[in-house]
N, C-alpha and C positions, 0 to 999 in steps of 0.2 A: 504493500500500500504506500509506504513512504517512498519507494523507488518510483512509483507511478506519479506521485505528486511532484517529485523532483524533475521527472521527465516533462511533465506538463509545464513546470516553471521554465525549463530550458526552451521549450517550444514557444512560450509566450515571449521570452527574451529575444529569441531570434526573430519572431514576428515583429516586435518593436523595432529591431534593427532594420528589417526590411521596409517597414513603414517610414522610418527616418531616412533611409536610403532613397526611397522613391519620392518622398516629399521635398527633400533638399536638393535633388539632382538638377531640376530645371524649373523654369517658371511656366505658369499656365495663365490663360486669360482670366480676367477678373470674374470672381463669383459675385454677380450683381445682387443676388438674394442675400448673401452673407453681408455684403457691404451696405445694403439697405437697412438691415437690422442693426448693424453697427452704427450707422449714421443716426438712427433714431435714438440710440443710447448715448452717442457722443454729443449731439446737438440737442440740448434739452432747454426749452425756454423757461424763464423764471418771471412770474407775474406778467405773462403775455409778451415777453421780450427776450431776445437773446443777449442783451447787453448793449454795447455800442453799435453804431451803424456799420462799422467794419465787420464786427462779429455777426451781425444780422445778415449782411450780404454773403459772407462765407457760408453760413448755414443755408440760406435760401438758394444760393447757387449750387451747393452740393445736392440739395433736395431736387432741384430742377434737372441736373445732369442724371441723377439716378432714377428719375421718373417718379418721385414720391409726391403725394398730394399734400403733405403737411406744409405749413407755412403761409398759405393764402389767408388764413384767419388773422394774421398779424397786421393786416393793412390798417385797421382802425387804430391800433396802438402805435404803429411805426410811421405812417404817413404824416401825422402832425409833426413828428420829429424831423422828417425830411423837409417839410415846408419851413419849419423854424430855422433849420440850419442854412437853408438857401436864402431866407429873408434877412438873416442877421448879418450886419456889416462887420461884426467881430469874428465871424467864422473863419477858421484857417482854411488854406487851400485843400488840405487833406480831408477836412470835414465836408467841404463842398463836393469833393470827388466821391467820398463814400455815400453822401446823400443821393447823388445822381446815379450811382451804381445800384443802390437799393430801389430807387424809383424805376430803373429799367426792368426790375423783376416784379415789383408790386403794382406798377401803373397807377401811381398817385396823381390826382388831378392838380397840376401846378399852375400858378399864375404866370401868364406869359410875360408880364412886366418884370416879375422877379427874375425870370430866365434871361431877359434882356440885360438887366443890371449885372447878373452873375457873369454873362458873356463878356460885357465890357470890362469887368474887373479881371477876368482871366486873360484877356488879350493884352493887358498891361504888364504881364509878368515876363516879357521877352528878355529883359536884361538881368534876370535873377542870377545870383551867384551859386545857387544850390541846384543840383540835378533833380532832387525830389520836388522842388517847387515847380520846375519846368514840366516834370512828369505829371504832377497832379493837374496843372493848368491845361496841358494839351489833352490829357485823357478826359478831363471834364468837358472841354469843348467838343471833343469827339462824341461823347455820350449825348450831348444836346443835339449835335448834328444828326445822330442816328434817330433821334425822335422825329426828325423832319423827313429824312430820306429813307429810313427803314422803320416804318411805324408798326411793323408786325411783331406781335408777342405771342408766346404760347401760354395759354392758361393751363398750368400744370395741375390744377384741381379738376378741370374738365377735359384736359388734354385736347384743346381746340385752339385754333388761331383766331386772333382778334386784333383790333386796331387800338393803338395807344389813345387814351382819353386826352392826354396832353397834346397829342398831334393835332386834334381838332382845334384846341385853344390856340396853338401856335399859328395854324392856318388862318384863323380869324384876325390875329394881330399882324401876320405877314412879316416875319423877319427871318433872316438866314444867318448861319454860322460859318464863318470862313476866316482864314488868316491872310490878311493883305500883305504882311511881311513874313511869308513862310520861310524864305531864305534866311532871314535874320534868326528866326527860331531854330532853324536847322543848324546854322553855324554855332549858335549859343550852346546847343546840346552837344554838337560834335567837338566843342572845345574841351569837354571832359574826357575824351577818349585817350587811350594810351597805345603804344606801339605793339603791345602783345595781345590786343583785342579786349582788354579789360578797360573799365571806366572808373573815374574818380567821382566822389559825391560832391565835391566843392572845388572851385577854382583856386581857393586859398591854400591848397596843398592837401595832404592826406594820401594814404595808400590807395592803390587801385583795387577794385573789387569786381569779382565775377558776377555777383548778385546785381551790382549796379549796372553791369553791361546789359543784363536782361531788361532792366527798367529803361535804359537809354534807347534800346532798340524799339521798345514799345512806344516811347515818346516820339522817336523819329518816324515810326509808322503812322502815328497820329498826325504829325506835321504834314506828311505826304498826303494823307486823306483830307486834311483841312485846307490845303493850299488851293488858291484860285488859279494859279499857273503851275506849269510843270516844273518840278525840282530839277536842278542841274544833274544830269545823268552821271557826270564824273564824280559828284559827291556820293551818289547812290552806289557807284562802283567801289568807292573807297570804303563805304560801310560794309559792302559785301565782302571785301577783302578782310576787313576787321573780323567779320563772322568766321571766315576761314581760319584766321589766326586763333580765334577763340576756341574753335574746335580742335586745333592742334594741341591745346593744353588740357584736353579732356582726360579724366582718370579712368582706369579700367580694372576689372577683376579678371581672374583666370578664365571664367566661363563666358567672357564676352560682354558682360554687363558694363555699361559706361555711365559716368556721372561727372558732374562739375563740383568743385569744392573751392572754398576760399583759400587764399595764400597770404598769411601774415597780415591779417586785418585786425584793427583794434578790437578789443573784447566787446565793446558796446556796439560795434558794427558787424561783428562776425555772424554769419548765417551758416547753418549746417548744410550737408550735401543735398538734402531733400528740398529745402527752400531755394537754395542756389540753383539747382538743376531745374526746378520748376520755373524760376524767373527767366532762365535762358530759353527754355522751351516756349514760354509765352511770348518772349520778345522776338524770337526767330520766326515763329509762326505769324505773329502780327506784322513783322516787317516783310515777310514773304507775301502776305496778302495785299500790302499797300504798294510795294515796289514792283516795277515792271521787270520782266526777265526772270530767270530761274536761279535759285541759290545753289551753289556748288557744295552740297552736303552729301557725303557718301551714304548710301542706303544702309550699310551695315552699322553706321553710327546712329541712325534713326532707330533701328531695331534694338541696338544696345541701350539707348535711353529708355525705350519702352520696357525692356527687361528690368531696368533698374527700378522703375516705379512699380512694376508688378511684383518684384521680389520683396518689396517692403511688407506685403501682407496687409494687415489692417492697422493703421497708425492709431496711437493712443490719444493724442491731443487733437482738439478740433482744428487747429491751424494746419497741422501736418496732414490731417485727413483732407482738408480743402486743397492743399497743395497737390496731393496725389491725384485726387479726382479731377481737378481742373486741368492738370497737365495731361493726363490720359485722355481727357475730352478733347484737348487741342490736337493730340495725335490721332484720335479716333475719327474726328470729323473736322479736319483742318481744311475747311472750305470757306470761301468768302461769298456772302450773299450779293447778288447783282440786281440792281433795281430794274423793274420792268416798266417800259414807257406806257403811259396811259393813266387812267383813273385809279386812285388808290381806294380799293375796297377789299372785301373778303377774297374775291377772285385773284386780286393782286397777291395776297399773302399765299394762297394755295399754289399759284403758278410761279412763285419766286424760285429761281434756279441758282445754282452755285458753281463756282469754279474751284478746282483743287489748288492748294497752296504748295505743300510739300508732300512727299510720298507717305502714304498710310502704311505703318509697319504691320507686317503679318507675323503672327506668333505661331510657331510650331510647338506643339505639346503632345505628350504621350498620356493617354488615359491611364495606362498601366505601365510602370517602369520595371516591374518584376514579372517575368514570364516563366511559366512552368513547362518544362519539357515533358513531364509526366501527363499533364492534362492537355498538352499540345496547344498552348495558347498562341494565337497569332500576334504579330507585331502590329499595333494600331497607332495611327498618327492623325492628329487633327490640326488643321490650319485655320485660323480665324484672326479677327482684329483684337485689339486689347480688351474690348468690352464683350468679346465672344460673338460678334456678328459674323455672318457667313462670308467666306472669301470668294473671290471671282473664280471662274474655272481655271484650274491649275493642275500641275503634275508634280508629285513628290518622288524624288529619286534617292535611293540609298547609294551614295557615292562610294563610301569606304567604311570598313569596320575594323576596329583595333581591339586587340585583347588587352588584358590588364597589364601585360608586360610590353605593350606598345608594338606588338607584331601584327602585321596585316593579315586579315582573314579573307582569303580569296573567295570564299563562298558568299561573302557579304559585299562584293564589289559590283557596281553598275546594275543594281536591281531597281526596277520601277514598281512602285506600290500600286495596287489596284484601288479603285475608288468605289465606296458603297454609298449610294445616294440617299438611302434611308437613314443611315446614322451619320452621314456627312463625314465619314472617316476614310482614311487611306490605310490599307492593311497589306501585310506580307506574311506568307506562310513560312514560319521559321523551321518547322519540322522537316519539310522537304529539302532544306539546305544543309541538314546534318550539322547543326551548330551545337557544340558541346556546352555543358554547364560552365558558368563563370561570369565575370564582369567584362563588359564590352563598352566601347565608345563608338557610337554610330554617327556618321556624318551624313546629313541630309541636304538636299538642294531643292529649292522651290522654283519651278519654272511656270510662268503664266502661259495659258493656252492662247490668249488673244493679245496682240501687240499693243492695242490701244490702252491696255491697263498698265503698261510698263511705266508711264509717268505718274500714275495714280497710286500704285502700291509699291512698297519696298520689297521686291522679290529678287530672286537670283542670288540671295545670300546663303552661304553654307552655314548650317546650324549643327553643332555637335551636342549630343545628349547621351548620358550614360544609361545603360540597360543591364539588368541582371537576369540571367537565365538560371533557374534552379532545376534540380533533378534529384532522382533517387540514387543514392550512392550505395554500391555493393561492397560488403565487407567479407573478405575471404581470408582463409588461412590463419585465423586467430589462434595463437598458441601461448599457453602459460605454463612454465616449467621451473623447477628448482635444479640448479647446477652445482656441482662441487667446485673445488678450488681450481681445477684444471679445465673447467668448462664442460665436463661430461655430465649427463643427466643421472641423478641418483634416484629419481623417482620416475615412474611412468609418466610420460608427457600427457597432459590433459588438454586436448585440443578443443577449442571452443569455436564452432562455426556460428556466427551471428546471422541468423536468417530473418529477414524482414517479413512479417506477416501482417495481415490486415484484420483488425478487430471488427467483426461485422456488426457488433452492437453499437460501437461508438464511431466507426469509420476512421479511426486514427491509426497511423502506422506505429507499431511498437516493435521492440527488440526481443526476439526469442533467442534461446540459447540451447544448443545441443552439445553435450559433453561426451567425448569418447574416452572411456577409462578401460584400459586393458582390453582393447579391441571390442569393447561392449558399448554400444550406442545407447545413451540415456537422454531422453528429452525431459527438460525441466518444465514444470508447471509454474507459470509466472505468478500465479496466485499464492504460491508457497515461497518460503525463504531458502529453498535449496540452491546451492551454488558450489563453485569449486572450493575444495578444502585441501590445503597444502601445509607442510611443516618444514622448517629450516632452522639452522643455527647460524652463528656469526661467521663461520668459515665457508658458507655457501652463498649462492647468488640466486636472484629471481629474475627471470627473463620473460618479457611479453613482446610478442610480434604479431602483426596482422597487415593486411593489404586493403587499400581503398581504390575502387575503380569507378569511373563514370559510366553512364548508360552507353557511351560509345566505346568503352573498353580502355580508356586512357587512365593513367594514374592520377588520382585526385589528392591534392594537398590541402587539407582544411586549415583554417586559421587557428583553431584551438584543439590540441590533443594533450590531455593531462592524465596522469596516473596518480591517484591519491591513496595513501595508506593511513588508516585511522586506528589508533590504539584504543583499547577498551577504556582507557582513562580519558578519552576524547582529545588526545594529542594527535595532530594531523601533520602529514608530510606530503607535499605536492611535488611531483617531478614532471618535467616537460619531456614528452616522447618525441624524439627526432626521427627523421626518415633517411634512409640510405637507398637511393634508387627508387624502386617500386615498393619497398617494404618499410613499415614503421616498426621500430624496435627500440627497446630500452632494457638494459641489464643493470640491476641493483646489486652492488657488491656490499654485503652487510658488514664485512670486516672494516671497510672504510667509512661505513655509515653508523658505526656503533655510538660515537659521540653525538652525532646528529639525532639519533634515536633515543638519546638520554639513557642508554642501557636499560630500556624498558622492555622486558620480556612479556610474552602473552599473545593474545589474539589481536591481529590487525585485519580490519576489513579493507578489501581492495575495491576501488572504484575507478572506472574509466570514463573519461569525458571526451567526446568527439563532436565538434560543432563548427559550422560555417554558414554564412548567409546564403550560399548557393546549395547547401545540403538540406534537402527536405526531410531527411530522416536523422537529423542530429539527435544525439542521445547522451544521457548521463546515467550510467548503469553500474550497479554493484555486481561484480563478476565472481566474488568469492571471498575467502578469508585465508589468512596465513598465521599459523602458530609459530612464532619466532622465539628462539631461545638465545638470549644474549648474556654475556658475562655480567657478574655483579659490578655495580658502580663503585668507584673509589671515592674517598672522602673529598678529593679535589675536583671531581667531575662536575660538569654543569647539571644543575637540576632542571627538570622540565618546567616550563612556564605555567603559571597559574591560569586555569581555564576560566573564561567568563561565566558569570552566573547565569543560569537559565532565566530568560525574561519571564517565563510563566511562573517561576518560583519567586522572582524578585518583585514582580508587579501583580502577581495573582492575589487571590483572596487570602487573608491572614486567618489563623485559627481564632475561634471565638474566645473572648475573654469573659470569664464569669466574675463579676464584681461582688466582693464581700464587704458590705458596709459595717462600720463600727456599731456595736450594740449601744443603744442610748443609755445614758447614765441613770442610775436609780434616783427617782424623785422622792422628796419627803412625803410623809403621809398627808392625806387630804385634810385631816383634822388640824394638823399643825399649820397648814397654809391658811385655812379659814380663821384660825385663832390669831395668827399674825396680822391678817387683814383687819380684823376687828380691833385689835390693839392699836393698829396704825391710825384708824379713824377715830379712836376714843378721844384724843386730845381736842379734836375739832368739836366734838359733842360737849366736852367740858367748857370749852371757850364760849359756846353759844349759851349754855345753861348759866354760867357765871355772869354773863352780861345781862341775862334776863332777870336774875335774882336782885340785881342792883336796882331794878325798876319796879319792885313790888310795893303794894300798899300806897300807891300814888306818890312814892318818894321820887325825888329828882335823881336821874342817873348820875353816877360818878363822872367826874371830869374825864374826858376821852383819854388823856394820857395815863391816868391812874387805872382806869378799867382795862385799857389795852395792856398795860404792864402786868397787871394781875393775870390776865388771860395768857400772856406770853410765858410767864414764869410757870404757870401750870402746864402749859404745852411742852416746855423744855424738860421739866422733871418727868413728865410721862414718857417723853421720847427717850430720856436716859434709862428709865426703868424698862421700857420695851426693848431697847438695844441690849441692855445687860441680860435680860431674860432670853432674848433670841440667841445671843452669843453663848450663853450657858447651855442652851438646848443643842446648838451646833457642836460645842465641845463634847458634850455627852454622846452625841450621835457619832462623832469621829473616834470615840473611845479614848478620851484623854485620861491619863492615870499618872501616878507618882512613883512608878517602878524605878525610874532612873534617878530619883532624888538622892543626893549624896547622903551616905550614912555616917561618915566621919564628922567629928565636931567642927573642925575648921571649915571644910568645904561646905557643910550644911549651913554654917553661919553666913558664909558669902552668898549662898543661894537664896537664903531668907532675905538678906540685905538687898540682893538684886531685884527680887520681886517687890520688896517694899519700895525701892527706888522707882520702879515702874508705876506703882500705885501712887507715889508722891507726884510724879509727872502728870498722871491723869487728874489728880486733885488740883494741881496747879492750873490745868486747863479749865477746870470748873470754876476756880476762883477768878481766873481771867475773864470768864464769861459773866460772872456776877458783879465783881467790883474792882478788880485790879486793872491798871492800865498796861499798855504794851511794854513800856520800858522796864517797869517793875517786874513784869512777868519774865522778860528776857534775862534780867540779872539773876533771878532765882533759878531759871532754867539752866544757865551756864554752870552753876555749882552742882545742880542735880545731874547734869550731863557728864561732868567729870567724875562724879561719884559712881554713876552707872557704868562708865567705861572701865573703871578700876575693878569693881566687884564683878562685873560681867566677864572680864577677861579671866579672872581667877576661877570663876565658876566653869566657863567653857574649857579652860585648860585642864581642869580636873576631869571633866567628862571625856575629853579627847584621850587623855592618858589611860583612863579606865577602859575605854573601848579598845585601845591598842593592846592592853594586857589581855583582854578577853579573847581577841583574835589570835594572839600568839599562843595562848594556852590551848 
């Protein structure tokens, strides 16, 4: 039973390794359902708002890209903030930019006069010394222009096209947005550029930034769109050259993933790889939409950037989430809307057409990166866009296949995959190719079937993905024997053929064992604890050997082959089993292992572990036990280490504790308690009666001081009598006696004087209460105290000496 549990644990461990291998090997298109759920958990409004207008835009834009209906109900709470920001003369350029961005999604009805004032304010920012001010100004004017020229919006609550409400207001007022001095704006922004393709934030100095390069490209794209005249093409060509230089500094991983990162930027201006790469992607796609001509960006770099955003998974912060979704949206639908001449109505929005900007990356992914040769799994490949949209007609070719040791596999060269239209997957039958188990790197190439798609999609790029082929490994010639010092067998060899059988009840491959002892074949029942039994001493050796072969008959070398010997005292020894050619063999010389075994004789359980990610029948199996006789340990020999305490004993339930409480002390009789209570209340009765007698026969009561003094004296004397009576009763109850009173004349005299001194002190206390003052009392007490010390010391000394003589006798 324990062996089966360990085997299941090993199977689970290998399954986790396979899952990790397949999950981390390559990127796949975005799972929109998972990202929609994550977006609803990441962007959570509080009191009907997401916070600032910038955070509101990022949340609404993410919802719009993912096709979520949430966010439309925020119009009532957010639109007043948008109008307030635009109407306020103290609003910063960033606030105006964010307000216009939110308006582009919520369609707030804005005042045309306010938009005119905002436009005039934005056009006066040409000579700004900050790149961010120019960026906010240009992008804000571009948003206002889009309200006029591109009035179509998508109602993501009803998923229908409609016309901006603000567009009708602008048409009534009749004003346009354009840059009369577009060249001046262009040169102002270009003055921030550097020779390596990066840009600075300010003309007053500072380090260059890759993130700023993306903002600058977006701003230049806005200037081109707002210009009334055509921008000088030589300046556009210079910017395109800057983009080429910027892509020359791109960072890369070994799997072809590409990204941008900052280099030595101040801590307050540093941005991470995600935000920096997102800024560059937005800037490049915006500039490609505005500028004429084609950008010279290699398609493999576009695919590499798409792989970077997909490899992130699900970001944890709202801003990173927006960066990822917004960038992938630019790569998924990098098209520019072109206005249609004629009347602006719903037909205008529905007939709006687009032109491609840069190539759309195609992502090649494998639904299953682990293939089983036992179940004859085919190799399946899917090609789609970053959001999982269908790809155009294309052909997937397996160009090359490499084994784990980088050797070419001739059977995997130049194979064209077949296409299944129902599942939209390309597949290849791996069984017919006679590919053995192991890890492989497959190199694919995507070829578009129609030439007109060549400029629209990034195809023709070779993609390398890892694949793991698993199989059933055969175990042959397992032999366990004890050898003497010269290597000859002293016992009959017990050969163990590990035969893989299938448990029809569970459907799981398990390890059966057949043992041949003295030419007699014995099959072991796995439900019992029967196994190989051997014995040896310190002058002998233990040898284990076996062979592993793949389904195609090749020698298989697993990642893990261990032999473990466990003493009955739970001391374990693990040995690595090496291989020589086609055979795995280990020889344990007990003479050299005596100290390592801590001179512990007795029974050792033998356990063999064979495991590999490509081995479907990996096992951890107890194959028998060995009775080992070792010499006695010397005084200087190393002691075995202390074994850890069993967790079930350490943290399990403790034995029940039976509490024995102390028996309650014996209480006085009930009659004594009642008598004491009555005597305690008696002075109060005397006080009341004495006061009433003074008022009999119509006589006037005594003066209050006299009557009260008389009552108090009676009370005190009764209290003294009661205390004396109670003390006497307690002394009698405790068994007070005079057995130890001195019998000699001198000690008896000192004892009598000692008790008389105590009585004198008590009498002095009574006189102090009746008539003596404090100072007179203290003088008398000082003499009585000295007298008591002297006679008490003599009395106690006699009692101590008498007790010592009694004990010694």
